[in-house]
C-alpha positions in Angstrom: -123.1 42.1 -37.3 -122.0 40.0 -40.4 -120.1 37.5 -37.7 -123.1 37.6 -35.1 -125.3 36.0 -37.7 -124.0 32.8 -37.6 -124.3 32.7 -34.2 -127.5 33.3 -34.1 -128.5 31.0 -36.3 -126.3 27.6 -34.7 -128.5 29.1 -31.4 -131.9 28.4 -33.1 -130.5 25.1 -34.6 -129.2 24.0 -31.0 -133.1 25.3 -29.2 -134.6 23.3 -32.1 -132.8 19.9 -31.6 -133.4 20.4 -27.9 -136.8 20.8 -28.4 -137.0 17.4 -30.7 -135.2 15.6 -28.4 -138.1 15.9 -25.8 -140.7 13.8 -25.3 -143.6 14.6 -22.6 -145.9 11.5 -22.3 -149.7 12.3 -20.9 -150.8 10.3 -18.8 -152.3 6.4 -19.5 -150.5 6.6 -23.0 -146.9 4.8 -24.2 -145.2 5.9 -27.0 -143.4 3.8 -28.8 -139.8 4.3 -30.0 -137.6 3.3 -33.0 -133.9 3.7 -34.0 -133.0 3.0 -37.8 -136.6 1.4 -38.0 -135.8 -0.9 -35.0 -137.6 -1.2 -31.5 -135.5 0.2 -29.0 -138.2 1.1 -26.1 -141.7 2.3 -25.0 -141.7 6.1 -23.1 -143.7 6.1 -19.6 -145.9 9.1 -19.0 -143.8 12.2 -18.5 -140.8 14.1 -19.5 -138.7 11.3 -21.9 -135.6 12.8 -24.2 -134.9 10.9 -27.7 -132.3 11.3 -30.0 -133.1 14.0 -32.5 -132.8 12.5 -35.8 -132.2 8.8 -35.2 -134.4 8.0 -33.2 -138.5 8.5 -33.6 -142.2 7.7 -32.3 -143.3 4.8 -34.1 -146.8 4.4 -32.7 -148.8 6.0 -29.8 -151.3 4.1 -27.4 -154.4 5.1 -25.0 -153.7 2.4 -22.2 -157.5 2.6 -21.0 -160.5 0.3 -21.5 -161.8 0.8 -24.5 -165.2 0.0 -25.8 -165.5 -2.1 -29.3 -169.2 -2.7 -31.0 -169.7 -4.7 -33.8 -172.0 -4.4 -36.2 -174.6 -7.3 -36.4 -173.5 -10.6 -37.3 -175.6 -13.6 -38.8 -175.4 -16.5 -36.9 -177.0 -20.0 -37.9 -178.2 -22.1 -34.7 -178.2 -25.9 -34.2 -182.1 -25.9 -35.5 -181.1 -24.5 -38.7 -181.9 -20.5 -37.8 -180.4 -17.1 -38.9 -180.4 -15.3 -36.2 -178.1 -11.6 -36.0 -176.3 -11.3 -33.0 -174.6 -7.9 -32.0 -171.8 -7.6 -29.0 -169.9 -5.3 -27.4 -166.1 -5.8 -26.3 -164.0 -3.9 -23.7 -160.6 -4.3 -23.8 -157.5 -2.5 -23.2 -153.7 -2.2 -24.2 -151.2 -3.9 -22.0 -148.2 -4.5 -24.0 -147.8 -1.6 -26.0 -144.8 -3.3 -28.4 -147.0 -6.5 -28.7 -150.0 -4.8 -30.2 -147.9 -3.2 -32.6 -145.4 -5.8 -33.9 -147.6 -8.6 -33.3 -150.6 -7.8 -35.0 -151.1 -5.3 -37.8 -154.4 -4.8 -36.9 -155.7 -5.4 -33.6 -158.9 -4.1 -34.0 -159.9 -5.8 -37.2 -158.3 -9.3 -35.1 -160.8 -8.7 -32.3 -163.8 -8.3 -34.5 -163.0 -11.3 -36.8 -162.1 -13.6 -34.3 -165.5 -12.3 -32.1 -167.4 -13.1 -35.2 -165.9 -16.6 -35.8 -166.0 -17.7 -32.1 -169.5 -16.6 -31.8 -170.8 -18.7 -34.6 -168.7 -21.9 -33.1 -170.7 -21.2 -29.7 -174.3 -20.3 -31.1 -174.3 -23.1 -33.6 -173.7 -25.4 -31.0 -177.1 -24.2 -29.6 -180.9 -24.2 -30.6 -182.4 -21.0 -30.7 -184.0 -21.2 -27.2 -181.2 -22.2 -25.7 -179.3 -19.4 -27.6 -182.1 -16.4 -26.2 -181.7 -17.9 -22.5 -177.9 -18.3 -22.4 -176.3 -14.9 -22.8 -174.4 -15.0 -19.8 -172.7 -18.9 -21.1 -172.2 -16.9 -24.3 -170.2 -14.4 -23.3 -168.2 -16.6 -20.7 -167.2 -18.9 -23.8 -166.5 -16.2 -26.2 -164.2 -14.0 -23.0 -162.0 -17.4 -22.4 -161.6 -18.2 -26.1 -160.8 -13.9 -27.1 -158.9 -13.7 -24.0 -156.5 -16.4 -24.7 -156.1 -15.7 -28.1 -155.2 -12.0 -27.9 -152.9 -12.1 -24.7 -150.1 -12.5 -26.9 -151.2 -9.3 -29.1 -150.5 -8.0 -26.0 -154.4 -7.2 -25.9 -156.4 -8.3 -22.3 -160.3 -8.6 -23.5 -162.2 -7.5 -19.5 -165.3 -8.5 -20.7 -168.2 -9.6 -23.7 -172.1 -9.1 -23.5 -174.4 -9.7 -26.5 -175.9 -6.5 -27.2 -179.0 -8.0 -29.2 -180.6 -11.3 -30.5 -182.8 -10.6 -33.3 -184.3 -13.9 -34.7 -186.1 -13.5 -37.8 -190.1 -11.9 -38.1 -191.7 -15.0 -38.8 -189.4 -16.8 -35.5 -190.9 -13.4 -33.7 -194.7 -13.7 -34.5 -194.6 -17.4 -33.5 -192.9 -16.8 -30.5 -195.3 -14.0 -29.4 -197.9 -16.4 -29.7 -196.7 -19.0 -27.9 -195.8 -16.4 -25.0 -199.2 -15.2 -25.2 -200.3 -19.1 -25.1 -198.3 -19.4 -21.6 -200.1 -16.7 -20.1 -203.1 -17.3 -21.1 -202.5 -20.9 -20.0 -200.9 -19.3 -16.5 -203.9 -16.9 -15.8 -206.3 -20.0 -16.8 -204.7 -22.3 -14.0 -204.3 -19.3 -11.9 -207.8 -18.5 -12.0 -209.0 -22.3 -11.4 -206.8 -22.4 -8.5 -208.4 -19.5 -7.4 -211.7 -21.2 -7.7 -210.3 -24.4 -6.2 -209.5 -22.2 -3.2 -212.6 -20.4 -2.8 -214.8 -23.6 -2.9 -212.5 -25.0 -0.4 -212.9 -22.7 2.3 -216.5 -22.7 1.4 -217.1 -25.9 2.3 -214.7 -25.6 5.3 -216.9 -22.7 6.4 -220.0 -24.7 5.7 -218.5 -27.8 7.7 -217.7 -25.6 10.2 -221.0 -23.8 10.5 -222.9 -27.4 10.4 -220.5 -28.7 12.9 -221.1 -25.3 15.5 -224.9 -25.9 14.9 -224.6 -29.0 15.7 -223.1 -28.8 18.5 -224.9 -25.9 19.8 -228.6 -28.3 19.4 -226.6 -30.5 21.3 -226.0 -28.5 24.2 -229.6 -26.9 23.6 -231.3 -30.1 23.9 -229.2 -31.3 26.7 -230.0 -27.8 28.5 -233.5 -28.5 27.6 -233.3 -32.3 29.2 -231.6 -30.6 31.8 -234.6 -28.5 32.8 -237.7 -31.1 32.1 -235.9 -33.4 34.0 -235.5 -31.2 36.9 -239.3 -29.4 36.6 -240.1 -33.3 36.7 -237.7 -33.9 39.8 -239.6 -30.7 41.5 -243.1 -31.3 40.7 -242.8 -35.5 42.1 -241.2 -33.8 45.0 -243.9 -31.3 45.7 -246.5 -34.3 44.9 -244.7 -36.4 47.9 -243.9 -33.3 50.1 -248.0 -32.2 49.9 -249.1 -36.0 50.0 -251.3 -35.2 46.9 -254.4 -38.1 47.6 -255.9 -39.7 44.5 -258.8 -37.6 43.8 -255.8 -34.6 43.7 -253.9 -36.5 40.7 -257.5 -38.4 39.1 -258.6 -34.2 38.8 -255.5 -33.7 36.9 -255.8 -36.6 34.7 -258.8 -35.5 33.5 -257.7 -32.1 33.3 -255.0 -33.0 30.6 -257.2 -35.1 28.1 -258.2 -32.4 26.5 -255.3 -31.1 25.7 -254.0 -34.4 23.8 -256.5 -34.1 20.9 -254.4 -30.2 20.0 -252.0 -30.1 17.2 -251.6 -30.7 13.6 -250.3 -33.9 14.2 -252.9 -35.4 16.0 -254.6 -37.2 13.1 -255.8 -39.9 15.1 -256.2 -40.0 19.3 -257.4 -42.8 21.1 -259.0 -42.4 24.8 -256.4 -44.7 27.0 -257.9 -47.7 29.0 -257.3 -45.4 32.7 -259.9 -42.7 32.0 -262.6 -45.6 33.8 -259.9 -45.8 36.9 -259.8 -42.2 36.7 -263.8 -41.5 37.0 -263.9 -44.3 40.0 -261.0 -42.6 41.8 -262.8 -39.3 41.7 -266.2 -41.2 42.5 -263.7 -42.8 45.7 -262.7 -40.3 46.9 -266.1 -37.8 47.0 -267.7 -41.0 48.2 -264.7 -41.5 50.6 -265.6 -37.6 52.0 -268.9 -38.4 52.8 -268.0 -41.5 55.0 -266.1 -39.2 56.8 -268.4 -37.0 57.7 -270.7 -39.3 59.1 -270.5 -40.0 63.3 -269.7 -44.0 64.0 -269.8 -44.4 67.6 -271.6 -43.4 70.8 -268.2 -41.6 71.9 -269.3 -37.8 71.1 -272.5 -38.6 73.3 -270.6 -40.2 75.8 -268.8 -36.7 76.2 -271.9 -34.8 75.7 -274.2 -36.5 78.1 -273.7 -35.9 81.5 -275.7 -39.2 83.1 -273.7 -42.0 84.4 -275.4 -44.6 82.5 -272.9 -46.9 80.3 -272.7 -46.0 76.6 -274.7 -47.6 73.7 -273.5 -48.1 69.9 -276.1 -46.7 68.0 -276.5 -46.2 64.1 -275.7 -43.1 61.7 -277.7 -41.1 61.5 -280.5 -41.6 58.3 -280.8 -37.7 57.1 -276.6 -37.6 57.0 -276.1 -40.9 55.4 -278.9 -40.1 52.6 -277.1 -36.8 51.9 -273.9 -38.7 52.1 -274.6 -41.0 49.5 -276.4 -38.3 47.2 -273.3 -36.6 47.0 -271.6 -39.7 45.8 -273.9 -39.9 43.6 -273.5 -36.3 42.4 -269.8 -37.0 42.2 -270.1 -40.0 39.7 -272.2 -38.1 38.1 -270.0 -34.9 37.3 -266.9 -37.8 36.7 -268.6 -39.3 34.2 -269.9 -35.8 32.7 -266.3 -34.6 32.5 -266.0 -38.6 30.0 -268.7 -37.6 28.4 -267.1 -34.0 27.3 -263.6 -35.3 27.3 -265.1 -37.9 24.8 -266.9 -35.5 23.1 -263.5 -32.9 22.5 -261.6 -35.8 20.8 -264.3 -36.4 18.5 -264.7 -32.7 17.4 -260.9 -32.9 17.0 -261.1 -36.0 15.0 -263.7 -34.7 12.9 -261.8 -31.2 12.1 -258.9 -33.6 11.0 -261.2 -35.9 8.9 -260.0 -39.2 10.8 -263.0 -42.1 11.5 -263.3 -41.8 15.6 -262.2 -44.3 17.7 -264.2 -47.3 18.1 -263.7 -48.0 21.9 -265.1 -44.0 21.8 -268.6 -45.1 21.8 -268.2 -48.1 24.5 
């Protein structure tokens, strides 16, 4: 029994040594192994064996992409304004040996390098460019950091400007400027809208005037064509029916009273053709009377039954006196019509307040 105790102790020691020689590395992790204080190798993910008591794990690294947020740093711009800039870094450890032995604290080193590089970049820009050139700042920061941290076994994947905070007075001035710009744009848009509205209204009025003028032109043309056709038909009817002087003179006298009608007829003159029209009427009635009287004895030769030679006889005194009386009555009727026309013209002139024409009294 006593001899079994050392065996048990030895077995326990062997198991402990075996367990201490086994190292299981998780995925996306890396362990640096030192032997007597000197770097030997980096353990890969999985099952690994080391010499117990001789090899030891010095540093452990996470190979996944990491995020580092720096605190806001005061930076002076080219126009001597202090702004606070907050940055965000996305980095990844690519060489665990370099990250452990090339730099004591790579996080602090990256932070200080970011601050100094940011001050150099912002110092060459004014405030306006700083606020509008974030992409340029990110690119320049990433280039400088990636070049410097490459020998540290660190890869900078992305650099972002998280916030840029200008002083309160600058913020207030910027707000006033933005408000003024908005008011300016609003006024410009309003003026442009009014301009477009006036242009459209003027264009519409122009089109309306053009269309109305074209409509008036077409209407005038159609009215003129209608009047021309009406006059043409009237003349055709007159020539076709062979109207005599009596009808034309009567229509002339019938039209005279209508010349004095209308508000614009303030002064009216009896045309000189009125006397000729009266003469035509008188001659027409006289001609009718003369045509009704017998002129030869031809009718007596046809009515008689004797074989005596024909004799020329003069007109019947009774019929001649009747014809003369009819002609005189026609002349008196024409003169009365002329007098009535003059009375109508004189009354129209009295209503309109115009002096009578001296030719009316003749």
